[in-house]
C-alpha positions as CSV (number, residue, x, y, z in Angstrom):
1,M,18.8,6.6,-0.9
2,A,21.2,9.4,-0.1
3,I,22.0,12.5,-2.2
4,C,25.5,13.9,-1.4
5,S,27.7,16.8,-2.4
6,A,31.2,17.7,-1.3
7,H,33.5,20.7,-1.2
8,T,36.6,21.8,0.6
9,T,37.2,24.5,3.1
10,T,40.2,25.6,5.2
11,S,39.9,25.1,8.9
12,L,42.1,25.7,11.9
13,H,39.7,23.8,14.2
14,S,39.0,20.2,15.0
15,P,36.9,18.0,12.8
16,C,33.2,17.9,13.8
17,T,29.9,16.3,12.8
18,T,26.5,18.0,12.7
19,V,23.1,16.6,12.0
20,S,20.0,18.7,11.3
21,N,16.5,18.1,10.0
22,T,15.5,19.9,6.8
23,G,11.9,19.1,6.3
24,F,11.6,16.2,3.8
25,R,15.1,14.9,4.3
26,Q,17.4,14.2,7.2
27,K,20.5,16.2,6.3
28,Q,24.0,15.1,7.6
29,V,27.0,17.4,7.3
30,I,30.2,15.6,8.0
31,F,33.7,17.3,8.2
32,F,36.9,15.4,7.9
33,T,40.4,16.9,7.9
34,S,43.6,16.2,5.9
35,N,46.8,17.4,7.7
36,R,48.7,17.6,4.4
37,R,49.9,21.2,3.7
38,S,48.0,22.9,1.0
39,G,50.8,25.3,0.1
40,R,48.3,28.2,0.2
41,R,49.2,31.5,2.0
42,H,47.0,30.8,5.1
43,G,48.2,27.2,5.5
44,G,46.2,25.1,7.9
45,A,44.5,21.8,7.3
46,R,42.2,21.2,4.4
47,T,38.7,20.2,5.5
48,F,36.3,18.4,3.1
49,Q,32.7,18.9,3.8
50,V,30.3,16.2,2.7
51,S,26.6,17.0,2.8
52,C,24.2,14.0,2.5
53,S,20.5,14.1,2.5
54,V,18.7,10.8,3.2
55,E,15.3,10.5,1.4
56,K,12.5,9.9,3.8
57,P,10.1,7.1,2.8
58,V,6.7,7.6,1.2
59,V,4.2,5.8,3.6
60,I,1.2,3.9,2.2
61,G,-1.6,2.3,4.3
62,L,-3.7,-0.7,3.2
63,A,-6.6,-1.8,5.4
64,A,-8.7,-4.9,5.1
65,D,-10.0,-7.9,7.0
66,S,-8.0,-11.1,6.9
67,G,-8.4,-13.2,3.8
68,C,-9.5,-10.2,1.7
69,G,-6.6,-10.0,-0.8
70,K,-4.0,-7.8,0.9
71,S,-1.2,-10.2,0.1
72,T,-2.1,-10.3,-3.6
73,F,-2.4,-6.6,-3.8
74,M,1.0,-6.2,-2.2
75,R,2.5,-8.5,-4.9
76,R,0.9,-6.4,-7.6
77,L,2.2,-3.2,-6.1
78,T,5.8,-4.3,-5.6
79,S,5.7,-5.6,-9.2
80,V,4.8,-2.1,-10.5
81,F,8.0,-0.8,-8.9
82,G,10.1,-3.8,-10.1
83,G,11.6,-6.7,-8.2
84,A,10.0,-9.4,-6.2
85,A,9.1,-8.9,-2.6
86,E,10.7,-11.4,-0.3
87,P,11.1,-12.0,3.5
88,P,14.2,-10.4,5.1
89,K,17.3,-12.6,4.3
90,G,18.8,-14.3,7.3
91,G,16.1,-13.2,9.6
92,N,13.2,-14.9,11.3
93,P,11.7,-17.5,8.9
94,D,8.2,-16.6,10.2
95,S,8.7,-12.8,9.7
96,N,5.6,-11.1,8.1
97,T,7.8,-8.5,6.4
98,L,8.3,-8.4,2.7
99,I,11.2,-6.4,1.1
100,S,12.0,-5.5,-2.5
101,D,14.4,-3.1,-4.1
102,T,12.0,-0.2,-3.6
103,T,9.4,-1.2,-1.0
104,T,9.2,-2.6,2.5
105,V,5.8,-4.1,3.5
106,I,5.1,-4.7,7.2
107,C,2.1,-6.4,8.7
108,L,0.4,-4.5,11.5
109,D,-0.3,-7.8,13.3
110,D,3.2,-7.4,14.5
111,Y,1.9,-4.7,16.9
112,H,-0.4,-7.1,18.7
113,S,0.2,-6.5,22.4
114,L,-1.3,-9.9,23.3
115,D,-0.3,-13.3,22.0
116,R,-2.9,-15.9,21.0
117,T,-3.2,-17.3,24.6
118,G,-3.4,-13.8,26.1
119,R,-6.3,-12.9,23.8
120,K,-8.2,-16.0,24.8
121,E,-7.6,-15.3,28.5
122,K,-8.9,-11.7,28.1
123,G,-11.7,-12.7,25.8
124,V,-10.7,-10.3,23.0
125,T,-10.1,-10.8,19.3
126,A,-7.1,-9.4,17.3
127,L,-9.5,-6.8,15.8
128,D,-10.0,-5.3,19.2
129,P,-7.8,-2.2,19.9
130,R,-7.1,-3.5,23.4
131,A,-5.1,-6.3,21.8
132,N,-2.8,-3.9,19.9
133,N,-0.1,-1.5,20.8
134,F,-1.0,1.7,18.9
135,D,1.6,3.9,20.7
136,L,4.5,1.7,19.5
137,M,2.9,1.5,16.0
138,Y,2.8,5.3,15.8
139,E,6.3,5.8,17.2
140,Q,7.8,3.3,14.8
141,V,6.0,4.4,11.6
142,K,6.9,8.0,12.5
143,A,10.5,7.0,13.0
144,I,10.6,5.3,9.6
145,K,9.0,8.3,7.9
146,E,11.8,10.5,9.4
147,G,14.4,8.2,8.0
148,Q,15.3,6.3,11.1
149,T,16.0,2.5,11.6
150,I,13.6,0.7,14.0
151,E,13.5,-2.6,15.8
152,K,10.0,-3.9,15.0
153,P,8.3,-6.7,16.9
154,I,7.1,-9.9,15.2
155,Y,3.9,-11.6,15.8
156,N,4.3,-15.3,14.8
157,H,1.2,-16.5,13.0
158,V,2.4,-20.1,13.3
159,T,2.9,-20.3,17.0
160,G,0.7,-17.4,18.1
161,L,3.6,-15.9,20.1
162,L,5.4,-12.6,20.1
163,D,8.9,-13.2,18.7
164,P,12.0,-11.1,19.2
165,P,12.1,-7.9,17.1
166,E,13.7,-7.5,13.6
167,V,15.6,-4.5,12.3
168,I,13.8,-2.4,9.6
169,T,15.7,0.2,7.7
170,P,13.9,3.1,5.8
171,P,13.0,2.1,2.2
172,K,11.8,4.4,-0.6
173,I,8.2,3.2,-0.1
174,F,7.0,1.9,3.3
175,V,3.7,0.0,3.2
176,I,1.8,-0.8,6.4
177,E,-0.9,-3.4,5.8
178,G,-3.4,-5.0,8.2
179,L,-6.4,-4.5,10.2
180,H,-5.8,-1.0,11.7
181,P,-3.6,1.3,9.5
182,M,-6.3,4.1,9.7
183,F,-7.7,3.4,13.1
184,D,-5.4,5.6,15.1
185,E,-5.5,9.3,14.0
186,R,-1.8,9.7,14.7
187,V,-0.9,6.9,12.4
188,R,-3.4,8.0,9.8
189,D,-1.9,11.4,9.6
190,L,1.5,9.9,8.7
191,L,0.1,8.2,5.5
192,D,0.8,9.8,2.1
193,F,-1.9,7.6,0.6
194,S,-4.4,5.0,1.9
195,I,-6.4,2.2,0.5
196,Y,-9.3,0.1,1.9
197,L,-10.3,-3.3,0.5
198,D,-14.0,-3.7,1.2
199,I,-15.3,-7.2,0.6
200,S,-19.1,-7.5,1.0
201,D,-20.4,-10.1,3.5
202,D,-21.9,-12.2,0.8
203,V,-18.6,-12.4,-1.2
204,K,-16.5,-12.9,1.9
205,F,-18.8,-15.8,3.0
206,A,-18.6,-17.4,-0.5
207,W,-14.8,-17.1,-0.5
208,K,-14.4,-18.5,2.9
209,I,-16.6,-21.5,2.1
210,Q,-14.5,-22.2,-1.1
211,R,-11.2,-21.9,0.8
212,D,-12.0,-23.5,4.2
213,M,-14.3,-26.3,3.0
214,A,-12.2,-27.3,0.0
215,E,-8.7,-26.7,1.3
216,R,-9.0,-27.1,5.1
217,G,-11.9,-29.5,5.5
218,H,-14.0,-27.2,7.7
219,S,-17.7,-27.7,8.0
220,L,-20.2,-25.1,6.8
221,E,-21.4,-24.6,10.4
222,S,-17.9,-23.9,11.7
223,I,-17.3,-21.4,8.9
224,K,-20.5,-19.5,9.7
225,A,-19.7,-19.5,13.4
226,S,-16.2,-18.1,12.7
227,I,-17.6,-15.3,10.6
228,E,-20.3,-14.4,13.1
229,A,-17.8,-14.3,16.0
230,R,-15.6,-11.7,14.2
231,K,-18.4,-9.6,12.9
232,P,-19.1,-7.3,15.9
233,D,-15.4,-6.3,16.2
234,F,-15.1,-6.0,12.4
235,D,-18.1,-3.7,12.3
236,A,-16.9,-1.6,15.3
237,Y,-13.1,-1.3,14.5
238,I,-12.2,-2.2,11.0
239,D,-15.1,-1.3,8.7
240,P,-15.3,2.4,9.8
241,Q,-11.7,3.0,8.5
242,K,-12.9,3.0,4.9
243,Q,-14.3,6.5,5.4
244,Y,-10.7,7.8,5.7
245,A,-9.3,6.0,2.6
246,D,-8.2,7.9,-0.5
247,A,-9.2,4.9,-2.6
248,V,-11.6,2.0,-1.8
249,I,-11.9,-1.2,-3.8
250,E,-15.3,-2.6,-3.1
251,V,-16.1,-6.2,-4.1
252,L,-19.8,-7.1,-4.4
253,P,-21.9,-10.0,-5.9
254,T,-22.6,-9.7,-9.6
255,Q,-25.8,-8.2,-10.9
256,L,-25.4,-10.0,-14.2
257,I,-26.6,-13.3,-12.8
258,P,-29.9,-13.3,-10.9
259,D,-29.7,-14.7,-7.3
260,D,-26.1,-15.7,-7.7
261,N,-24.6,-17.1,-4.5
262,E,-21.4,-18.7,-5.7
263,G,-19.2,-15.5,-5.6
264,K,-17.3,-16.5,-8.7
265,V,-18.5,-13.6,-10.9
266,L,-17.9,-10.3,-9.1
267,R,-19.0,-6.6,-9.4
268,V,-16.1,-4.5,-8.3
269,K,-16.0,-0.7,-7.7
270,L,-13.0,1.6,-7.5
271,I,-14.1,4.5,-5.3
272,M,-11.7,7.4,-5.7
273,K,-11.8,10.4,-3.4
274,E,-11.7,13.8,-5.2
275,G,-9.3,16.6,-4.1
276,V,-6.6,14.3,-2.8
277,K,-3.2,15.8,-3.3
278,R,-1.1,14.2,-6.1
279,F,-4.0,11.8,-7.0
280,N,-6.2,12.3,-10.1
281,P,-9.0,9.8,-10.3
282,V,-9.2,7.5,-13.3
283,Y,-12.2,8.1,-15.6
284,L,-14.0,6.3,-18.4
285,F,-14.6,8.2,-21.7
286,D,-15.5,11.6,-20.3
287,E,-14.4,12.9,-16.9
288,G,-17.3,13.8,-14.6
289,S,-20.0,12.2,-16.8
290,S,-22.2,9.2,-15.8
291,I,-21.6,6.4,-18.2
292,T,-22.7,2.7,-18.6
293,W,-20.7,0.7,-21.2
294,V,-21.0,-2.9,-22.4
295,P,-17.8,-3.5,-24.3
296,C,-18.6,-7.0,-25.5
297,G,-18.4,-7.3,-29.3
298,R,-15.7,-7.7,-32.0
299,K,-12.8,-6.4,-29.8
300,L,-13.7,-8.0,-26.5
301,T,-14.7,-11.7,-26.1
302,C,-17.4,-12.1,-23.5
303,S,-19.0,-15.4,-22.6
304,Y,-22.0,-15.6,-20.2
305,P,-22.8,-13.4,-18.3
306,G,-20.8,-10.8,-20.1
307,I,-19.0,-7.6,-18.9
308,K,-20.5,-4.3,-17.9
309,F,-18.6,-1.1,-16.9
310,A,-20.0,2.0,-15.3
311,Y,-18.5,5.4,-14.3
312,G,-19.7,8.5,-12.6
313,P,-19.6,11.0,-9.7
314,D,-21.0,10.0,-6.3
315,S,-20.8,10.8,-2.6
316,Y,-19.1,8.6,-0.1
317,F,-19.2,9.3,3.7
318,G,-19.8,13.0,2.8
319,H,-16.8,13.1,0.4
320,E,-17.1,13.7,-3.4
321,V,-15.8,10.7,-5.2
322,S,-15.5,9.3,-8.7
323,V,-16.6,5.6,-9.1
324,L,-15.4,3.2,-11.7
325,E,-17.2,-0.1,-11.8
326,M,-16.7,-3.5,-13.5
327,D,-19.2,-6.3,-13.4
328,G,-18.2,-9.7,-15.0
329,Q,-14.9,-11.2,-16.0
330,F,-12.5,-11.3,-18.9
331,D,-12.2,-14.4,-21.1
332,R,-8.9,-13.2,-22.7
333,L,-6.6,-10.9,-20.7
334,D,-4.8,-9.8,-23.9
335,E,-8.0,-8.2,-25.0
336,L,-7.9,-5.9,-21.9
337,I,-6.0,-3.5,-24.0
338,Y,-9.3,-2.5,-25.6
339,V,-10.8,-1.5,-22.2
340,E,-7.5,0.2,-21.2
341,S,-7.6,2.4,-24.3
342,H,-10.9,3.9,-23.1
343,L,-9.6,4.7,-19.6
344,S,-7.8,8.0,-18.8
345,N,-5.6,9.2,-16.0
346,L,-4.1,5.7,-15.6
347,S,-0.6,7.1,-14.8
348,T,1.0,4.5,-17.1
349,K,4.5,4.9,-18.6
350,F,3.4,3.6,-22.0
351,Y,0.4,2.4,-23.9
352,G,-0.8,-1.0,-22.7
353,E,1.1,-1.0,-19.4
354,V,-2.0,-2.0,-17.4
355,T,-2.6,-5.0,-19.8
356,Q,1.1,-5.9,-19.5
357,Q,0.9,-6.0,-15.7
358,M,-2.2,-8.0,-15.7
359,L,-0.8,-10.6,-18.2
360,K,2.4,-10.7,-16.1
361,H,0.4,-11.9,-13.1
362,A,-2.4,-13.8,-14.9
363,D,-2.1,-16.6,-12.2
364,F,-2.9,-14.2,-9.3
365,P,-6.3,-14.3,-7.8
366,G,-8.7,-11.8,-9.4
367,S,-6.7,-11.4,-12.6
368,N,-9.8,-12.0,-14.7
369,N,-12.0,-9.5,-13.0
370,G,-12.2,-6.0,-11.5
371,T,-10.2,-6.8,-8.4
372,G,-7.0,-7.5,-10.3
373,L,-7.7,-4.6,-12.7
374,F,-8.3,-2.0,-10.0
375,Q,-5.5,-3.2,-7.8
376,T,-3.1,-2.8,-10.7
377,I,-4.5,0.7,-11.5
378,V,-4.1,1.8,-7.8
379,G,-0.5,0.4,-7.9
380,L,0.3,2.6,-10.9
381,K,-1.3,5.6,-9.2
382,I,0.9,5.0,-6.1
383,R,4.0,4.9,-8.3
384,D,2.9,8.2,-9.8
385,L,2.3,9.7,-6.4
386,Y,5.8,8.5,-5.2
387,E,7.5,10.1,-8.3
388,Q,5.7,13.4,-7.7
389,I,6.8,13.5,-4.0
390,V,10.4,12.7,-5.0
391,A,10.4,15.4,-7.6
392,E,9.0,17.9,-5.1
393,R,11.6,17.0,-2.5
394,A,14.4,17.3,-5.1
395,G,13.2,20.8,-6.0
396,A,12.9,22.0,-2.4
397,P,16.6,22.3,-1.7
398,A,17.2,24.0,-5.1
399,E,14.5,26.6,-4.3
400,A,15.9,27.1,-0.8
401,A,19.4,27.7,-2.3
402,K,18.0,30.6,-4.4
403,V,16.8,32.5,-1.4
């Protein structure tokens, strides 16, 4: 998006173009000349000066292991901003990129430096930093944040090959999602906000069994072997990134059913770091208090095993955080409005917006539990953060003009 203004001056010189950086925006000042006589005393050509500032994107990072809900979260996020996210039109049909009116989401798998065969030959997984080009990742994310167009590589998940690059232009909101958005400090420093999806081993195992046995015909032994093969690299390179995240959505087994091993009922925590610029954590009832709430009753239908909320302050990797927790699942999403009415700092535009978003995507995975609820809330917080940044940037040139 560009913001432009124009005025005329009188010039006896040739037309020229200048480009300069002005902090948040890339400012372009373009002169073009009309040779028609102005009739004024000094004569000369009339020169029109057009000044355009190109908004630089807000950059969001989302980290998680494969199969942990990144794609669903991205669909919820783009929906908050309006418009469906789709692959680039006319491009590679196997592109991992999703584009909407406001957002562009890229998959960091595109920065694999080794294709599938190369990884096998070298004996490394895609989680290993040696299989990824962090220099190129940093250079291109930095370029996008500065308002520049890039040619991003494509990792083809179908063939396992590295395909020719695709052109990515700066959007309003640029989301990098994948295994390593917070691994490299240089990339991490470019992020305006970061999220980590933390799925516990027990839940991840239950999900993989449901998906791979039911949908793909894999044996239980092969599923266990696949998880165990990835675990050392996951523990070494992916999991430590959660300490840098501004918000963590942690998915755990329920505590409402003793010895539950099906993973169908979940306990989900939204861990929100305190002191993050432009981000005010959500709270339940009373900010800073420690609260346990069972909302089941006349206004919220709860079948077995029920629903339980908790909220309070905590410490996470040495950081002060606020933690909102939901255990159980909703029977009727339209009754979520009752829970929403007891939550504050949601950054909604109107009463009931969280419930509306959840009903809009009732068929998405996790819509009846805390994963969908907290993904929706984080999406609204990102929208609020974006609007704050835009307002700050719009005010910066006005303040500079007063000096």
